N, C-alpha and C positions, 0 to 999 in steps of 0.2 A: 773628581775630587770636590768640585763645587766652589761656591763663593764664600764659604765660611772657614774651612780648615786653615790653620796657621802653621807653616813649616818652621823648622828650626831657623834661627837667625842667620846662620851661614848659608842657608838655601834661598835667601831672598832673591838672589840673581836669577837662578833657574825658575823660581816662581814668577818673577816679573816677565821673563821671556815666554813662559808658558801662556800667560794671559795676553801677551802681544800676539802670539800665534792663534789663540782662541778668537781674538777679534777678527782675524783673517779667515775664520772658519776652519782652522786646522787644530784638532785636539791631539796633544802630544803628552805622553807620560812624563811627569816632572822628574822622576828618577832617571829616565833616559837622558834628559837634558843635563842632569848633574853628572852622569857618567861621561858624556861627550865633553862637557865643559871642564871636567877634572876638578870639580868643586870639592874643597876640603874644609873641615870645621876650623882648622887653624889658619887658613888663608882666605876663606870665602871665595868670591868670584869677582874677577875684574872684567873690563870691557873686552879684552883680548879673548878670554875664555868664552864669554857670552857670544862674541862674534863668531867663534869657531862652531859653537852649538847652533847658532842661527843658520849658518851655511849648511850644516848637516840637514836642516829642515827646509832647504830651498829658499832661504831668505838672506839678504845682505843687511848688515848693521852699519849704517852710515853715521859717522860721528861728526857733530857740528859743535864748535865752541864759540860762545859769545861772551863778551866782557861787559856788555850793557844790558840791563834788565829789560828795557823796552824792545831792543832788537831780539833778545832771547824769546820774549813773549810773542813777538811777531812771527818768528821762525817756528815756534811751537804751534801757533794757531794755523799758520799756512799749511803745515804738514799734516795736522789733524784733519784739516779740510780735504786734503788729498786722500785721506783714508789710511795714513801711515801711523800705527801705534808708536808712541814715544816712550822710551825707557830712560828714566832719569836716575842718576845717583844723587841721593839727598842726605841730609843730616850729617854734614861734614864728610861726605863721600864714604859713609859707612853702611848705607842701606839703598836698596833698589826699589823703585815703584814704576808702574806703567800708567801713563796718562792716555786715556782712550777716547776722550771727547771734551768738548767745550761748548757751553750754551749759556746765554744770558749772563755773561761775566763770571760764570762758575766753571771749574775744571773737574772732570770726572776721572778718577784714578783708581787703580787696583793696588792695595797696600797690604802686604802680608802681616803687618803688625796690628792691623785693625780687625775687628769682628763686628759686622761683616767686612770683607776686604774691599767692597765697593765704597769709595769715599767721594764726597763732594766738598771742594774747597774753593775759597776765593783766590784771586790772583795774589793778593798780599800774603796769604798763608802759604801758598805753593812757593812763591818767590823766597820767602824766609827759609824754607826747607831746602830749596834747590841751590841757592847761592853757596859758593865755596870761596872763602877768603884766603888768598895766598900772598905771602910776603913778596914784595917787589925786589927782584935781584939787584936792581940799581940803587934802591933806597930801602934798606931793611925796616925803616920806621913807617913805611907806607905799605898798604896792601891793595891788591886788585881783586875784583870780583870775577869769578868764573861761573859760567852756566854751560854745562856739557849736556848736549842733546844726542841721544842714540836712537836713530830712526830705524824701525823694522820695515824693510822694503822687500816685498815678495818677488821671487823670480818666476813664480807660477801664476797662472791666470786665476785670480780670486773668484770663486764661484759664488760665495756669499760672505758678507761682512756683517758683524754684529753692530746694530744701531742702538748703542746704549745711551739713550737720551737722559737728560736731567730727571725727567719724570720717572723713567724706568729705574734709574739708579736709586732714587728715593723710595720707590716701591720695594725694591729688593732689600733695602735697609730696615724695613719694618720688622719687628720681632716676630710677628705671626708668619712671616715668609722665610724664616730661618731654614726650615727643612727643605723648602722648595729651592732656595739658593744653594744649599749644600749638595743637592743632586742635579744641579744644572747640567753637568756633563752628560749624565744619563739621559735626561730629556732630549738633549740635542742629538746624541748618537742614535737614539730610537727614531726621532722625527726625520732625520736625514735619510732613513731607509724608507720612510712613508711619503715624504714630500720631496720637492725639488726646488732649488734656488730659482727665484724669479728671473726671467730673461726678457729684455725688451721685445724680443721677437716671439716670445711664448704666446701661444693661442690656446683657447679653451682650457684655461687654468682658473682657479679661484683660491682665495686665502683659507687658512684653517678655520677662521671665524665663520665663514659661509658654510663649510662642511659641518661644523657643530650646530649651526642654526638649523640646518636641514635635518640632521640625524642625531644630534646630541641627546634628545629625549629618548629615542629608541635605544641608544647605547646605554644610558643610565638605567632604563627599565630592564634591559637584558642582563647586565652585569649584576644588578641588585637581585634579580630573580634567580639567576644561576647560583649565586653565592649564598643568599639568604640572610646574611648578617650585616653586610656592608650597606651603609645609608647612601641615599641618592645625593645628598649634599656633599658627602666626601668624594664621590665620583665627580661631581660637578667641579670641585676645587681642583682636582687633577686635570680635568679637561681645560679649565681656565689657565692652569700652569702651562699646558701644552700650547695653548693659543699664544700665551705671552712669549714663549721661546720662539715659536714659529714666526710671530710678528717681528721679534727682535732681529732675526736673521732673514726676514722677508722670504720665508719658505711658503710655497704654494702647492696645491694638489692638482694634478692633471685630471681632466674630465674622464679620460679612459681608466684612471686609477681610483676613481671614487669608491667603488665597491671594495676594492682591495684595502683602501685606507680605512674604511669603516670596520672591516674585519680585523685589521691589524691593531687599531686603537682598542677595539673591544677585547681582543686577546690580551693586550698589554694590561688593561685595567683588571681583567679577570686574574691574571698572574699576580698583579699587585694585591688584590683582595685576598687571594690565597696565601700569599707570603705575610700579609699583615694580620689576618684574622684566623689563618689556618683553614683546613678543609677536611671534611670527613670522607669516609670510604665512598667511592663512586663506581657504580656498576660491578661491585664485588670484585672477584678475581678474574674477570673475563679477559 
C-alpha cells in the first residue's frame, strides 16, 4: 500500500497497527487487520480490538497511562529507544497514529490523515494532539490530563527493524518521491527475497550500495539495451530507491549470493520497464 494512500477515517486504527508491524519488518494486509479487529465504520477501532489484532500477528500491545506530560514524553522516548513502535490515540481519542522514532527534539510518526503519511512534529505539537482532558470525578469543575501509550511489543525475534531517521522521513516527504513512497511495500518484499537482514555474526556480506557500486553501471546498460526505450537515469532512480529501502532496514547481500542478486535486480528492472513502457514481440511465436 505504501506511504501515501489514506484509508477511510474508521480504518485509522488498523492503519496505525499496520505501520507498527512494518517497523518491525512484518508486512501485513490492512484488510486482514480490520477483519481480525472487527473494525466497523459506525464504531471505529478501540484499544481492545487493536490488541486482539496485534496478538494475531505475534505481538502484544502494552498500555501505559500517564497524567503528566513530562513523564509521558519520557516513557515514549524510552520505549522508542528500545525499538517498540508506539500507537497513540490523539485528537480527543478520535484518531490513531503510530510514533516510530525521535531525533533532535522531533518526533517521526505515521498519520493516515496526512499525505504523505510520514510526519515530523515537535514535542509541543505532538503533546497538543495526544493529551485527553477528562473531568475529575471528585471535582467536576476540574479536569485531568491523560496520555495513553500503546506499545507494540513483538513476541517473535525481530530480524530487521526499519530505521526511519529524521533525514529519511523528510526525504520521503518530498513531492518528487511520492511514487517511491507509494510503492514502499513492493520494494521491501522484493528486496527481502534478494537480501538478508544484517546479523552481528554475519561474515562476507556487503550493503546494497556496494553491490550497486560494483555492478550498477552494467545493470543500467543491460536493461536499457534490452528494452530500447527506457533511459538510464530512470533505471538509476529505481536503483537509488532500492538502496534507500535496503539501508532503512539494514539489508545486506551475502558474498555467495552476489551473482544471484545481480540477476534478480536486473530481472525486476526489466519487468518494470516492460510494464511501464510496453514491449514488442520477442522471438516470434517460438
